[in-house]
C-alpha positions in Angstrom: 96.2 117.0 100.2 94.4 114.6 102.2 91.3 112.9 101.9 88.8 111.7 103.6 86.5 108.5 102.9 84.0 108.7 105.5 81.2 106.3 105.5 77.3 106.3 107.6 76.0 103.2 107.7 72.6 101.2 109.0 73.7 97.9 110.7 71.4 95.3 109.1 74.1 91.6 110.1 76.5 92.6 113.4 78.2 89.8 112.9 79.0 89.8 108.8 80.1 93.6 109.9 82.1 92.1 112.5 83.9 89.7 109.6 83.5 92.6 107.4 85.5 95.0 109.9 87.8 92.4 110.9 89.0 92.4 107.4 88.7 95.9 106.2 92.0 97.5 107.3 94.6 94.6 105.6 92.7 96.3 102.2 93.7 100.2 103.0 96.9 99.3 104.3 98.5 99.0 101.0 96.8 102.8 99.9 98.0 104.0 103.1 94.4 104.8 104.3 93.9 104.6 108.1 91.4 105.9 110.7 90.6 108.9 111.8 87.4 108.1 114.1 84.6 105.3 114.1 81.4 105.3 116.5 77.8 105.1 117.1 75.3 108.4 116.2 74.5 109.5 119.5 72.6 112.6 119.3 71.7 114.8 116.1 72.4 118.3 117.0 70.6 119.4 113.5 68.5 117.5 111.0 68.9 113.7 111.8 71.1 111.1 111.7 69.3 108.7 110.8 72.1 105.4 110.5 73.7 103.8 113.7 77.6 104.2 112.8 80.2 106.6 111.0 83.9 106.0 110.0 86.3 108.6 108.7 89.4 107.2 107.0 92.4 109.6 106.0 94.2 108.7 102.7 97.1 110.9 101.6 95.1 112.4 98.1 91.7 111.4 95.8 93.7 108.9 93.7 94.8 106.7 96.8 90.9 106.3 98.2 89.6 105.1 94.7 92.5 102.9 94.1 91.4 101.5 97.7 88.4 101.6 96.7 88.6 99.9 93.4 91.2 97.2 94.8 90.8 93.2 94.0 91.3 93.5 97.8 88.6 95.4 98.8 86.1 94.1 96.6 85.9 90.8 97.4 84.6 92.5 101.1 82.0 93.9 99.0 79.0 90.9 99.0 79.8 90.8 102.5 79.7 94.5 103.1 76.1 95.0 101.8 74.6 92.1 103.1 75.8 93.5 106.8 75.4 97.2 106.3 73.1 99.6 104.4 74.7 103.4 104.1 77.0 105.6 102.0 80.6 105.4 101.8 81.8 109.3 100.1 84.9 110.8 99.2 85.4 114.3 101.1 88.2 116.3 100.0 90.4 117.9 103.3 
């Protein structure tokens, strides 16, 4: 069953975010992760959108998504990610 990883983030450091984003795809490729959408929060239709950017990535299943997140390649990006953004990353089953 397709599984999605969704991130909602507030940007703290745009330069570090660009570094993180440039390296992110290569960490996902071995696990079959692919982008579905990414964009700025434009308008909340219900409730509040207290984040700047939302991104969604698709994986074949939850095991692949978790293997990517826990991989050495992705974990090496985490310090930069944490300096670049505040946010949430969640797994959503499709």
